[in-house]
DSSP file (Angstrom, degrees, kcal/mol; ACC not computed):
  #  RESIDUE AA STRUCTURE BP1 BP2  ACC     N-H-->O    O-->H-N    N-H-->O    O-->H-N    TCO  KAPPA ALPHA  PHI   PSI    X-CA   Y-CA   Z-CA
    1    1 A X              0   0    0      0, 0.0     0, 0.0     0, 0.0     0, 0.0   0.000 360.0 360.0 360.0 162.7  -84.6  -57.7   -7.4
    2    2 A X    >   +     0   0    0      3,-0.0     3,-1.7     2,-0.0     2,-0.0  -0.102 360.0 165.9-113.2  34.6  -84.6  -59.9  -10.4
    3    3 A X  T 3  S-     0   0    0      1,-0.3     3,-0.1     3,-0.0     0, 0.0  -0.321  73.8 -10.3 -63.1 133.7  -81.6  -62.0   -9.9
    4    4 A X  T 3  S+     0   0    0      1,-0.2     2,-0.7    -2,-0.0    -1,-0.3   0.724  93.8 142.9  52.7  33.3  -81.4  -65.0  -12.1
    5    5 A X    <   -     0   0    0     -3,-1.7     2,-0.2     2,-0.0    -1,-0.2  -0.910  32.8-163.3 -97.7 114.6  -85.1  -64.5  -13.4
    6    6 A X        +     0   0    0     -2,-0.7    -3,-0.0    -3,-0.1     0, 0.0  -0.676  40.1  11.2 -96.4 150.2  -85.3  -65.4  -17.0
    7    7 A X  S    S-     0   0    0     -2,-0.2     2,-0.4     2,-0.0    36,-0.0   0.123  77.2 -85.7  81.2 169.1  -88.0  -64.5  -19.6
    8    8 A X        -     0   0    0      1,-0.1    -2,-0.0    31,-0.1    -1,-0.0  -0.925  17.7-146.1-119.8 144.8  -90.9  -62.1  -19.6
    9    9 A X    >   -     0   0    0     -2,-0.4     3,-1.6     2,-0.0    -1,-0.1   0.701  19.7-154.4 -83.5 -24.3  -94.4  -63.0  -18.2
   10   10 A X  T 3   -     0   0    0      1,-0.3     3,-0.1     7,-0.0    30,-0.0   0.770  60.4 -76.7  53.4  28.8  -96.2  -60.8  -20.9
   11   11 A X  T 3  S+     0   0    0      1,-0.2     2,-0.3     0, 0.0    -1,-0.3   0.880 106.3 115.5  51.8  42.9  -99.1  -60.5  -18.4
   12   12 A X  S <  S-     0   0    0     -3,-1.6    -1,-0.2     2,-0.0     2,-0.1  -0.934  70.7-106.2-135.5 155.9 -100.2  -64.1  -19.3
   13   13 A X     >  -     0   0    0     -2,-0.3     4,-3.0    -3,-0.1     5,-0.2  -0.353  46.3 -98.1 -72.9 169.5 -100.5  -67.3  -17.4
   14   14 A X  H  > S+     0   0    0      1,-0.2     4,-2.5     2,-0.2     5,-0.1   0.890 123.5  43.9 -58.1 -43.8  -97.9  -70.0  -18.3
   15   15 A X  H  > S+     0   0    0      2,-0.2     4,-2.0     1,-0.2    -1,-0.2   0.856 114.6  49.9 -72.2 -34.4 -100.0  -71.9  -20.7
   16   16 A X  H  > S+     0   0    0      2,-0.2     4,-2.7     1,-0.2    -2,-0.2   0.909 111.4  51.1 -62.3 -45.1 -101.3  -68.7  -22.4
   17   17 A X  H  X S+     0   0    0     -4,-3.0     4,-2.9     1,-0.2     5,-0.3   0.967 110.7  46.6 -63.6 -51.7  -97.6  -67.5  -22.7
   18   18 A X  H  X S+     0   0    0     -4,-2.5     4,-2.3     1,-0.2    -1,-0.2   0.908 113.4  49.4 -59.1 -38.3  -96.4  -70.8  -24.3
   19   19 A X  H  X S+     0   0    0     -4,-2.0     4,-2.1     2,-0.2    -1,-0.2   0.899 111.1  49.6 -64.0 -39.6  -99.3  -70.8  -26.7
   20   20 A X  H  X S+     0   0    0     -4,-2.7     4,-2.1     1,-0.2    -2,-0.2   0.898 112.4  46.6 -66.3 -43.6  -98.6  -67.2  -27.6
   21   21 A X  H  X S+     0   0    0     -4,-2.9     4,-2.2     2,-0.2    -2,-0.2   0.872 110.4  52.6 -63.4 -39.1  -94.9  -67.8  -28.2
   22   22 A X  H  X S+     0   0    0     -4,-2.3     4,-2.7    -5,-0.3    -2,-0.2   0.919 108.7  51.2 -64.5 -41.4  -95.6  -70.9  -30.3
   23   23 A X  H  X S+     0   0    0     -4,-2.1     4,-1.8     1,-0.2    -2,-0.2   0.868 111.3  47.6 -63.4 -39.6  -97.9  -68.9  -32.4
   24   24 A X  H  X S+     0   0    0     -4,-2.1     4,-2.2     2,-0.2    -1,-0.2   0.880 111.8  48.5 -62.4 -38.5  -95.4  -66.3  -32.9
   25   25 A X  H  X S+     0   0    0     -4,-2.2     4,-3.0     2,-0.2     5,-0.2   0.900 109.5  52.8 -72.9 -39.3  -92.7  -68.6  -33.8
   26   26 A X  H  X S+     0   0    0     -4,-2.7     4,-1.9     1,-0.2    -1,-0.2   0.924 112.5  47.0 -53.9 -47.8  -94.9  -70.4  -36.2
   27   27 A X  H  X S+     0   0    0     -4,-1.8     4,-3.0     2,-0.2     6,-0.4   0.832 109.4  51.7 -62.6 -42.9  -95.7  -67.1  -37.8
   28   28 A X  H  X S+     0   0    0     -4,-2.2     4,-2.1     2,-0.2    87,-0.2   0.925 113.5  44.5 -61.1 -49.1  -92.1  -66.1  -38.0
   29   29 A X  H  < S+     0   0    0     -4,-3.0    -2,-0.2     1,-0.2    -1,-0.2   0.857 118.4  44.0 -67.6 -31.7  -91.1  -69.3  -39.7
   30   30 A X  H  < S+     0   0    0     -4,-1.9    -2,-0.2    -5,-0.2    -1,-0.2   0.888 128.3  24.5 -79.1 -43.3  -94.0  -69.3  -42.1
   31   31 A X  H  < S-     0   0    0     -4,-3.0    -3,-0.2    -5,-0.1    -2,-0.2   0.557  91.8-137.2-106.0 -10.0  -93.9  -65.6  -43.1
   32   32 A X  S  < S+     0   0    0     -4,-2.1    83,-2.6    -5,-0.3     2,-0.3   0.236  83.6  45.7  73.7 -10.0  -90.1  -64.9  -42.4
   33   33 A X  E     +A  114   0A   0     -6,-0.4     2,-0.3    81,-0.2    81,-0.2  -0.929  63.9 176.3-163.1 132.4  -91.2  -61.5  -40.8
   34   34 A X  E     -A  113   0A   0     79,-2.4    79,-2.8    -2,-0.3     2,-0.5  -0.962  25.0-131.1-139.4 157.5  -93.9  -60.3  -38.4
   35   35 A X  E     +A  112   0A   0     -2,-0.3     2,-0.2    77,-0.2    77,-0.2  -0.953  46.3 132.0-112.3 124.8  -94.9  -57.2  -36.7
   36   36 A X  E     -A  111   0A   0     75,-2.2    75,-3.1    -2,-0.5     2,-0.1  -0.848  57.2 -56.8-151.7-177.8  -95.5  -57.4  -33.0
   37   37 A X  E  >  -A  110   0A   0     -2,-0.2     4,-2.8    73,-0.2    73,-0.3  -0.424  47.7-116.9 -72.8 156.0  -94.8  -55.7  -29.7
   38   38 A X  H  > S+     0   0    0     71,-2.5     4,-2.4     1,-0.2     5,-0.2   0.853 113.1  50.4 -59.4 -40.5  -91.2  -55.3  -28.7
   39   39 A X  H  > S+     0   0    0     70,-0.3     4,-1.9     2,-0.2    -1,-0.2   0.929 112.7  46.2 -61.3 -49.0  -91.5  -57.5  -25.6
   40   40 A X  H  > S+     0   0    0      1,-0.2     4,-2.7     2,-0.2     5,-0.3   0.916 111.9  52.8 -59.3 -45.5  -93.1  -60.3  -27.5
   41   41 A X  H  X S+     0   0    0     -4,-2.8     4,-1.8     1,-0.2    -2,-0.2   0.908 109.7  47.2 -58.9 -44.3  -90.5  -60.0  -30.2
   42   42 A X  H  X S+     0   0    0     -4,-2.4     4,-1.2     1,-0.2    -1,-0.2   0.868 114.8  47.0 -60.2 -41.2  -87.6  -60.2  -27.8
   43   43 A X  H  X S+     0   0    0     -4,-1.9     4,-0.9     1,-0.2    -2,-0.2   0.870 113.1  45.8 -76.0 -35.5  -89.1  -63.1  -26.2
   44   44 A X  H  X S+     0   0    0     -4,-2.7     4,-3.0     1,-0.2     5,-0.2   0.803 100.5  69.5 -75.0 -29.1  -90.0  -65.0  -29.3
   45   45 A X  H  X S+     0   0    0     -4,-1.8     4,-2.8    -5,-0.3     5,-0.3   0.953 100.7  46.4 -53.9 -48.8  -86.6  -64.3  -30.7
   46   46 A X  H  X S+     0   0    0     -4,-1.2     4,-1.5     1,-0.2    -1,-0.2   0.863 112.3  52.4 -64.5 -31.9  -84.9  -66.7  -28.0
   47   47 A X  H  X S+     0   0    0     -4,-0.9     4,-1.6     2,-0.2    -1,-0.2   0.923 112.4  44.0 -70.9 -46.3  -87.6  -69.3  -28.8
   48   48 A X  H  X S+     0   0    0     -4,-3.0     4,-2.6     1,-0.2     5,-0.3   0.914 112.7  51.2 -65.5 -42.4  -86.9  -69.2  -32.6
   49   49 A X  H  X S+     0   0    0     -4,-2.8     4,-1.7    -5,-0.2    -1,-0.2   0.859 109.1  50.6 -66.0 -33.9  -83.1  -69.2  -32.2
   50   50 A X  H  X S+     0   0    0     -4,-1.5     4,-1.6    -5,-0.3    -1,-0.2   0.844 111.6  49.2 -69.2 -35.6  -83.3  -72.3  -30.0
   51   51 A X  H  X S+     0   0    0     -4,-1.6     4,-2.3     2,-0.2    -2,-0.2   0.879 111.0  47.2 -67.0 -45.3  -85.5  -74.1  -32.6
   52   52 A X  H  X S+     0   0    0     -4,-2.6     4,-1.6     2,-0.2    -2,-0.2   0.887 109.3  54.8 -70.0 -37.9  -83.3  -73.3  -35.5
   53   53 A X  H  X S+     0   0    0     -4,-1.7     4,-0.5    -5,-0.3    -2,-0.2   0.917 110.8  47.2 -58.9 -45.2  -80.2  -74.5  -33.5
   54   54 A X  H >X S+     0   0    0     -4,-1.6     3,-1.1     1,-0.2     4,-0.5   0.897 108.8  54.3 -59.5 -42.8  -82.1  -77.8  -32.9
   55   55 A X  H >< S+     0   0    0     -4,-2.3     3,-0.9     1,-0.2    -2,-0.2   0.783  92.9  71.2 -65.1 -26.8  -83.0  -78.1  -36.5
   56   56 A X  H 3< S+     0   0    0     -4,-1.6    -1,-0.2     1,-0.3    -2,-0.2   0.824  90.2  61.0 -60.0 -29.4  -79.4  -77.7  -37.6
   57   57 A X  H << S-     0   0    0     -3,-1.1    -1,-0.3    -4,-0.5    -2,-0.2   0.854  89.2-162.9 -67.3 -30.6  -78.7  -81.2  -36.2
   58   58 A X    <<  +     0   0    0     -3,-0.9     2,-0.3    -4,-0.5    -3,-0.1   0.880  38.0 128.2  53.3  50.7  -81.3  -82.5  -38.8
   59   59 A X  S  > S-     0   0    0      1,-0.0     4,-2.2     0, 0.0    -1,-0.2  -0.822  74.8 -97.9-126.6 177.4  -82.0  -85.8  -37.2
   60   60 A X  H  > S+     0   0    0     -2,-0.3     4,-2.6     1,-0.2     5,-0.2   0.883 119.7  52.1 -62.8 -38.1  -85.2  -87.6  -36.1
   61   61 A X  H  > S+     0   0    0      1,-0.2     4,-2.2     2,-0.2    -1,-0.2   0.944 111.0  46.5 -61.1 -47.6  -84.9  -86.6  -32.4
   62   62 A X  H  > S+     0   0    0      1,-0.2     4,-2.1     2,-0.2    -1,-0.2   0.853 111.4  53.0 -70.7 -28.6  -84.5  -82.9  -33.2
   63   63 A X  H  X S+     0   0    0     -4,-2.2     4,-2.4     2,-0.2    -1,-0.2   0.930 110.8  47.9 -64.6 -43.0  -87.5  -83.2  -35.7
   64   64 A X  H  X S+     0   0    0     -4,-2.6     4,-0.8     2,-0.2    -2,-0.2   0.868 109.5  51.5 -52.5 -47.5  -89.5  -84.7  -32.9
   65   65 A X  H  X S+     0   0    0     -4,-2.2     4,-0.6     2,-0.2     3,-0.2   0.873 112.4  46.2 -68.5 -38.5  -88.6  -82.0  -30.5
   66   66 A X  H >X S+     0   0    0     -4,-2.1     4,-3.0     1,-0.2     3,-1.2   0.908 108.6  55.0 -72.9 -37.7  -89.6  -79.2  -33.0
   67   67 A X  H 3< S+     0   0    0     -4,-2.4    -1,-0.2     1,-0.3    -2,-0.2   0.728 102.0  59.2 -66.7 -16.5  -92.8  -80.9  -33.8
   68   68 A X  H 3< S+     0   0    0     -4,-0.8    -1,-0.3    -3,-0.2    -2,-0.2   0.760 116.7  32.8 -79.7 -22.0  -93.6  -80.8  -30.1
   69   69 A X  H << S+     0   0    0     -3,-1.2     2,-0.6    -4,-0.6    -2,-0.2   0.812 120.1  48.3 -98.4 -40.6  -93.3  -77.0  -30.2
   70   70 A X     <  -     0   0    0     -4,-3.0    -1,-0.2     1,-0.1     6,-0.1  -0.908  60.4-172.2-110.8 117.5  -94.6  -76.2  -33.7
   71   71 A X        +     0   0    0     -2,-0.6     2,-0.8    -3,-0.1    -1,-0.1   0.534  61.2  91.5 -89.8  -3.1  -97.8  -77.9  -34.6
   72   72 A X     >  -     0   0    0      1,-0.2     4,-1.6     2,-0.0     3,-0.2  -0.837  58.1-165.0 -96.6 107.3  -97.9  -76.8  -38.3
   73   73 A X  H  > S+     0   0    0     -2,-0.8     4,-2.4     1,-0.2    -1,-0.2   0.825  87.0  59.4 -66.5 -30.2  -96.2  -79.7  -40.2
   74   74 A X  H  > S+     0   0    0      1,-0.2     4,-2.3     2,-0.2    -1,-0.2   0.882 106.9  48.2 -61.3 -44.1  -95.9  -77.5  -43.4
   75   75 A X  H  > S+     0   0    0      2,-0.2     4,-2.0     1,-0.2    -1,-0.2   0.889 110.1  50.6 -66.8 -37.6  -93.8  -75.0  -41.3
   76   76 A X  H  X S+     0   0    0     -4,-1.6     4,-2.2     2,-0.2     5,-0.2   0.896 110.7  48.1 -71.6 -40.3  -91.7  -77.7  -39.9
   77   77 A X  H  X S+     0   0    0     -4,-2.4     4,-2.5     1,-0.2     5,-0.3   0.902 113.7  49.5 -64.2 -36.8  -91.0  -79.2  -43.4
   78   78 A X  H  X>S+     0   0    0     -4,-2.3     4,-2.4     2,-0.2     5,-1.9   0.867 107.7  54.1 -71.9 -33.1  -90.2  -75.6  -44.6
   79   79 A X  I  <>S+     0   0    0     -4,-2.0     5,-2.5     3,-0.2     6,-0.2   0.943 118.1  34.2 -62.8 -47.3  -87.8  -75.1  -41.6
   80   80 A X  I  <5S+     0   0    0     -4,-2.2     5,-0.3     3,-0.2    -2,-0.2   0.839 124.8  42.8 -79.4 -29.3  -85.8  -78.3  -42.4
   81   81 A X  I  <5S+     0   0    0     -4,-2.5    -3,-0.2    -5,-0.2    -2,-0.2   0.881 133.6   5.4 -85.6 -40.7  -86.0  -78.0  -46.3
   82   82 A X  I  X5S+     0   0    0     -4,-2.4     4,-1.5    -5,-0.3    -3,-0.2   0.845 124.4  47.2-112.8 -46.9  -85.5  -74.2  -46.8
   83   83 A X  I  ><S+     0   0    0     -5,-1.9     4,-2.5     2,-0.2     5,-0.2   0.918 110.3  47.9 -72.2 -46.3  -84.6  -72.3  -43.7
   84   84 A X  H  ><S+     0   0    0     -5,-2.5     4,-2.1    -6,-0.2    -1,-0.2   0.918 111.2  49.8 -61.7 -46.9  -81.9  -74.5  -42.2
   85   85 A X  H  4 S+     0   0    0     -5,-0.3     4,-0.3    -6,-0.2    -1,-0.2   0.890 115.1  47.5 -64.0 -31.0  -79.9  -74.9  -45.5
   86   86 A X  H  < S+     0   0    0     -4,-1.5    -2,-0.2     1,-0.2    -1,-0.2   0.890 129.8  17.2 -78.0 -33.0  -80.0  -71.2  -46.0
   87   87 A X  H >< S+     0   0    0     -4,-2.5     3,-1.4    -5,-0.1    -2,-0.2   0.296  94.5 103.2-119.5   9.8  -79.0  -70.0  -42.6
   88   88 A X  T 3< S+     0   0    0     -4,-2.1    -3,-0.1     1,-0.3    -2,-0.1   0.723  70.9  65.2 -61.4 -25.7  -77.4  -73.1  -41.2
   89   89 A X  T 3  S+     0   0    0     -4,-0.3    -1,-0.3    -5,-0.1     2,-0.2   0.555  81.5 100.2 -77.7  -7.6  -73.9  -72.0  -41.6
   90   90 A X  S <  S-     0   0    0     -3,-1.4     3,-0.1     1,-0.1     4,-0.1  -0.546  71.8-141.0 -73.3 141.0  -74.4  -69.2  -39.1
   91   91 A X  S    S-     0   0    0      1,-0.2     2,-0.3    -2,-0.2    -1,-0.1   0.613  73.9 -52.6 -76.6  -9.9  -73.1  -69.8  -35.6
   92   92 A X  S    S+     0   0    0      1,-0.1    -1,-0.2   -40,-0.0   -43,-0.0  -0.965  95.1  98.4 161.1-175.9  -76.2  -68.0  -34.3
   93   93 A X        +     0   0    0     -2,-0.3    -1,-0.1    -3,-0.1    23,-0.1   0.961  38.0 158.4  69.6  50.3  -78.2  -64.7  -34.7
   94   94 A X        +     0   0    0    -49,-0.1    22,-3.1    22,-0.1     2,-0.3   0.677  56.1  49.5 -77.4 -17.8  -80.7  -66.1  -37.0
   95   95 A X  E     -B  115   0A   0     20,-0.3     2,-0.3    21,-0.1    20,-0.2  -0.792  64.3-151.4-124.3 164.8  -83.3  -63.4  -36.2
   96   96 A X  E     -B  114   0A   0     18,-2.0    18,-2.3    -2,-0.3     2,-0.5  -0.995   5.2-151.1-140.6 133.9  -83.4  -59.6  -36.0
   97   97 A X  E     -B  113   0A   0     -2,-0.3     2,-0.6    16,-0.2    16,-0.2  -0.886  12.9-170.0-103.7 121.6  -85.6  -57.2  -34.0
   98   98 A X  E     -B  112   0A   0     14,-2.7    14,-2.9    -2,-0.5     2,-0.2  -0.961  19.2-135.3-116.4 119.7  -86.2  -53.8  -35.6
   99   99 A X  E     -B  111   0A   0     -2,-0.6    12,-0.3    12,-0.2   -62,-0.0  -0.524  21.8-178.0 -76.0 139.4  -87.9  -51.3  -33.3
  100  100 A X  E     -     0   0A   0     10,-2.7     2,-0.2     1,-0.3    11,-0.2   0.646  37.0-113.7-111.5 -25.1  -90.7  -49.3  -34.9
  101  101 A X  E     -B  110   0A   0      9,-1.1     9,-3.1     6,-0.0    -1,-0.3  -0.720  56.1 -22.2 117.9-168.4  -91.9  -46.9  -32.3
  102  102 A X  E     -B  109   0A   0     -2,-0.2     7,-0.2     7,-0.2     2,-0.2  -0.514  58.4-120.3 -82.0 146.3  -95.2  -46.6  -30.4
  103  103 A X     >  -     0   0    0      5,-2.0     4,-2.0    -2,-0.2     5,-0.1  -0.576  22.5-127.9 -75.3 141.5  -98.5  -48.0  -31.5
  104  104 A X  T  4 S+     0   0    0     -2,-0.2    -1,-0.1     1,-0.2    -2,-0.0   0.906  99.5  47.4 -64.7 -42.6 -101.2  -45.4  -32.0
  105  105 A X  T  4 S+     0   0    0      1,-0.2    -1,-0.2     3,-0.1    -3,-0.0   0.950 134.1   4.9 -69.7 -47.6 -104.0  -46.9  -29.9
  106  106 A X  T  4 S-     0   0    0      2,-0.1    -1,-0.2     0, 0.0    -2,-0.2   0.383  90.5-117.5-120.8   4.2 -102.1  -47.8  -26.7
  107  107 A X     <  +     0   0    0     -4,-2.0     2,-0.2     1,-0.2    -3,-0.1   0.708  55.4 162.4  67.1  21.3  -98.6  -46.5  -27.2
  108  108 A X        -     0   0    0     -6,-0.1    -5,-2.0    -5,-0.1     2,-0.3  -0.507  48.8-107.2 -68.0 135.9  -97.1  -50.1  -27.0
  109  109 A X  E     - B   0 102A   0     -7,-0.2   -71,-2.5    -2,-0.2   -70,-0.3  -0.548  40.5-151.9 -66.4 128.9  -93.6  -50.3  -28.4
  110  110 A X  E     +AB  37 101A   0     -9,-3.1   -10,-2.7    -2,-0.3    -9,-1.1  -0.673  17.1 177.6-103.4 155.9  -93.8  -52.1  -31.8
  111  111 A X  E     -AB  36  99A   0    -75,-3.1   -75,-2.2   -12,-0.3     2,-0.5  -0.987  27.4-128.3-152.9 156.5  -91.1  -54.2  -33.5
  112  112 A X  E     -AB  35  98A   0    -14,-2.9   -14,-2.7    -2,-0.3     2,-0.6  -0.958  19.9-162.3-107.7 129.3  -90.5  -56.3  -36.5
  113  113 A X  E     +AB  34  97A   0    -79,-2.8   -79,-2.4    -2,-0.5     2,-0.3  -0.956  23.5 164.4-111.8 124.4  -89.1  -59.7  -35.9
  114  114 A X  E     -AB  33  96A   0    -18,-2.3   -18,-2.0    -2,-0.6     2,-0.3  -0.935  44.6-104.2-140.1 155.4  -87.6  -61.2  -39.0
  115  115 A X  E >   - B   0  95A   0    -83,-2.6     3,-0.8    -2,-0.3   -20,-0.3  -0.648  37.6-129.8 -78.6 139.7  -85.3  -64.0  -40.1
  116  116 A X  G >  S+     0   0    0    -22,-3.1     3,-0.9    -2,-0.3    -1,-0.1   0.934 102.0  39.1 -63.3 -50.3  -81.9  -62.4  -41.0
  117  117 A X  G 3  S+     0   0    0    -23,-0.2    -1,-0.3     1,-0.2   -22,-0.1   0.518 108.4  67.1 -82.3   0.0  -81.3  -63.9  -44.6
  118  118 A X  G <   +     0   0    0     -3,-0.8     2,-0.6   -86,-0.2     3,-0.5   0.034  55.9 115.7-106.7  30.9  -85.0  -63.6  -45.5
  119  119 A X    <>  +     0   0    0     -3,-0.9     4,-2.1     1,-0.2     3,-0.2  -0.185  30.7 133.6 -89.2  46.7  -85.4  -59.9  -45.7
  120  120 A X  H  >  +     0   0    0     -2,-0.6     4,-3.4     1,-0.2    -1,-0.2   0.753  64.3  62.1 -66.1 -26.9  -86.1  -60.1  -49.4
  121  121 A X  H  > S+     0   0    0     -3,-0.5     4,-2.1     2,-0.2    -1,-0.2   0.913 108.6  42.7 -65.5 -41.3  -89.0  -57.8  -49.0
  122  122 A X  H  > S+     0   0    0     -3,-0.2     4,-2.3     2,-0.2    -2,-0.2   0.892 115.2  49.3 -65.0 -39.9  -86.7  -55.1  -47.8
  123  123 A X  H  X S+     0   0    0     -4,-2.1     4,-2.5     2,-0.2    -2,-0.2   0.904 109.4  51.3 -70.2 -38.7  -84.2  -56.0  -50.4
  124  124 A X  H  X S+     0   0    0     -4,-3.4     4,-2.5     2,-0.2    -2,-0.2   0.951 111.9  47.9 -54.6 -52.7  -86.9  -55.9  -53.2
  125  125 A X  H  X S+     0   0    0     -4,-2.1     4,-2.4     1,-0.2    -2,-0.2   0.897 110.7  50.5 -60.3 -44.3  -88.0  -52.5  -52.1
  126  126 A X  H  X S+     0   0    0     -4,-2.3     4,-2.7     1,-0.2    -1,-0.2   0.893 112.2  48.8 -61.6 -41.3  -84.4  -51.2  -51.9
  127  127 A X  H  X S+     0   0    0     -4,-2.5     4,-2.8     2,-0.2    -2,-0.2   0.905 110.3  50.2 -61.6 -40.6  -83.8  -52.5  -55.5
  128  128 A X  H  X S+     0   0    0     -4,-2.5     4,-2.4     1,-0.2    -2,-0.2   0.906 112.4  47.0 -65.8 -42.6  -86.9  -50.9  -56.7
  129  129 A X  H  X S+     0   0    0     -4,-2.4     4,-2.2     2,-0.2    -1,-0.2   0.918 113.0  49.3 -60.0 -44.6  -85.9  -47.6  -55.1
  130  130 A X  H  X S+     0   0    0     -4,-2.7     4,-2.3     1,-0.2    -2,-0.2   0.891 110.5  50.6 -61.3 -42.0  -82.4  -48.0  -56.6
  131  131 A X  H  X S+     0   0    0     -4,-2.8     4,-2.8     1,-0.2    -1,-0.2   0.914 111.1  48.6 -64.7 -41.5  -83.9  -48.7  -60.1
  132  132 A X  H  X S+     0   0    0     -4,-2.4     4,-2.5     1,-0.2    -1,-0.2   0.891 111.3  49.3 -67.6 -37.2  -86.1  -45.7  -59.9
  133  133 A X  H  X S+     0   0    0     -4,-2.2     4,-2.0     2,-0.2    -1,-0.2   0.880 112.3  48.0 -68.1 -37.3  -83.2  -43.4  -58.8
  134  134 A X  H  X S+     0   0    0     -4,-2.3     4,-2.6     2,-0.2    -2,-0.2   0.916 112.3  50.9 -69.3 -41.6  -81.1  -44.8  -61.8
  135  135 A X  H  X S+     0   0    0     -4,-2.8     4,-2.0     2,-0.2    -2,-0.2   0.911 110.5  47.3 -66.4 -43.0  -84.0  -44.2  -64.1
  136  136 A X  H  X S+     0   0    0     -4,-2.5     4,-2.4     2,-0.2    -1,-0.2   0.880 110.7  53.7 -59.3 -40.2  -84.5  -40.6  -63.0
  137  137 A X  H  X S+     0   0    0     -4,-2.0     4,-2.4     2,-0.2    -2,-0.2   0.917 110.2  46.5 -64.1 -43.0  -80.8  -40.1  -63.4
  138  138 A X  H  X S+     0   0    0     -4,-2.6     4,-2.6     2,-0.2    -1,-0.2   0.863 110.3  52.3 -60.8 -37.0  -80.9  -41.3  -66.8
  139  139 A X  H  X S+     0   0    0     -4,-2.0     4,-2.1     2,-0.2    -2,-0.2   0.877 110.0  49.2 -61.8 -47.3  -83.9  -39.2  -67.6
  140  140 A X  H  X S+     0   0    0     -4,-2.4     4,-2.6     2,-0.2    -2,-0.2   0.906 111.2  48.9 -64.6 -40.9  -82.1  -36.2  -66.3
  141  141 A X  H  X S+     0   0    0     -4,-2.4     4,-2.5     1,-0.2    -2,-0.2   0.947 111.3  50.3 -64.3 -44.3  -79.0  -36.9  -68.4
  142  142 A X  H  X S+     0   0    0     -4,-2.6     4,-2.2     1,-0.2    -1,-0.2   0.855 110.3  49.6 -57.9 -35.6  -81.1  -37.4  -71.4
  143  143 A X  H  X S+     0   0    0     -4,-2.1     4,-2.5     2,-0.2    -1,-0.2   0.899 111.2  50.0 -70.1 -42.2  -82.9  -34.1  -70.8
  144  144 A X  H  X S+     0   0    0     -4,-2.6     4,-2.6     2,-0.2    -2,-0.2   0.911 109.6  50.4 -65.9 -38.1  -79.5  -32.3  -70.4
  145  145 A X  H  X S+     0   0    0     -4,-2.5     4,-2.8     2,-0.2    -2,-0.2   0.913 111.8  48.1 -61.4 -44.4  -78.2  -33.9  -73.6
  146  146 A X  H  X S+     0   0    0     -4,-2.2     4,-2.3     2,-0.2    -2,-0.2   0.879 111.5  50.3 -65.5 -36.2  -81.4  -32.7  -75.5
  147  147 A X  H  X S+     0   0    0     -4,-2.5     4,-2.7     2,-0.2    -2,-0.2   0.945 112.0  47.7 -63.6 -45.0  -81.0  -29.2  -74.0
  148  148 A X  H  X S+     0   0    0     -4,-2.6     4,-2.6     2,-0.2    -2,-0.2   0.925 113.1  47.8 -59.7 -48.9  -77.3  -29.1  -75.1
  149  149 A X  H  X S+     0   0    0     -4,-2.8     4,-2.7     1,-0.2    -1,-0.2   0.938 111.3  49.1 -62.0 -45.9  -78.2  -30.3  -78.6
  150  150 A X  H  X S+     0   0    0     -4,-2.3     4,-2.2     1,-0.2    -2,-0.2   0.919 112.8  50.4 -57.4 -46.4  -81.1  -27.7  -78.8
  151  151 A X  H  X S+     0   0    0     -4,-2.7     4,-2.3     1,-0.2    -1,-0.2   0.902 110.9  48.8 -61.0 -43.7  -78.5  -25.0  -77.6
  152  152 A X  H  X S+     0   0    0     -4,-2.6     4,-1.8     1,-0.2    -2,-0.2   0.879 111.5  47.8 -70.3 -37.3  -76.0  -26.2  -80.2
  153  153 A X  H  X S+     0   0    0     -4,-2.7     4,-1.8     2,-0.2    -1,-0.2   0.858 110.8  53.1 -66.8 -35.1  -78.6  -26.1  -83.0
  154  154 A X  H  X S+     0   0    0     -4,-2.2     4,-2.1     2,-0.2    -2,-0.2   0.895 111.4  44.0 -61.7 -47.8  -79.7  -22.6  -81.9
  155  155 A X  H  X S+     0   0    0     -4,-2.3     4,-1.4     1,-0.2    -1,-0.2   0.856 112.9  52.5 -70.6 -32.1  -76.2  -21.2  -82.0
  156  156 A X  H  < S+     0   0    0     -4,-1.8    -2,-0.2     1,-0.2    -1,-0.2   0.885 111.0  47.6 -70.8 -37.8  -75.5  -23.0  -85.4
  157  157 A X  H  < S+     0   0    0     -4,-1.8    -2,-0.2     1,-0.2    -1,-0.2   0.872 108.0  55.5 -74.9 -34.4  -78.7  -21.4  -86.9
  158  158 A X  H  <        0   0    0     -4,-2.1    -1,-0.2     1,-0.3    -2,-0.2   0.830 360.0 360.0 -66.9 -29.4  -77.7  -17.9  -85.5
  159  159 A X     <        0   0    0     -4,-1.4    -1,-0.3    -5,-0.1    -2,-0.2   0.489 360.0 360.0 -77.2 360.0  -74.3  -18.1  -87.3
């Protein structure tokens, strides 16, 4: 039984697991969205959420705690300068895990781990699709109007 057993081992030693999670967290904070296995995404999500909660305090101690976990100084600066002001008003739930299905090679369950307010890539694609739909609708309307005008001119010529 797994009573009171937290976390996933991910088939790694403790040091390898922490290095993997630190790498995943750094990538999520840097790129705002990563594609990984479902188990790693779920485990990294807790790590990211705890770091963002610490960063919301925005004091020297929290910066040092975060620097002990994230080794990339640019990512830490970005966390405090951009990410926390944008999603700092949330009480939690800063990340989202989206299931993708099985990977072709080994059938591992894949997922996307992303920051909630930073899904601009998806928003841009949705806006582009919406613009294309609107453009097609306008073209159809213009085509219908042309066809109606042609029909009206043909009936006028017949009379």
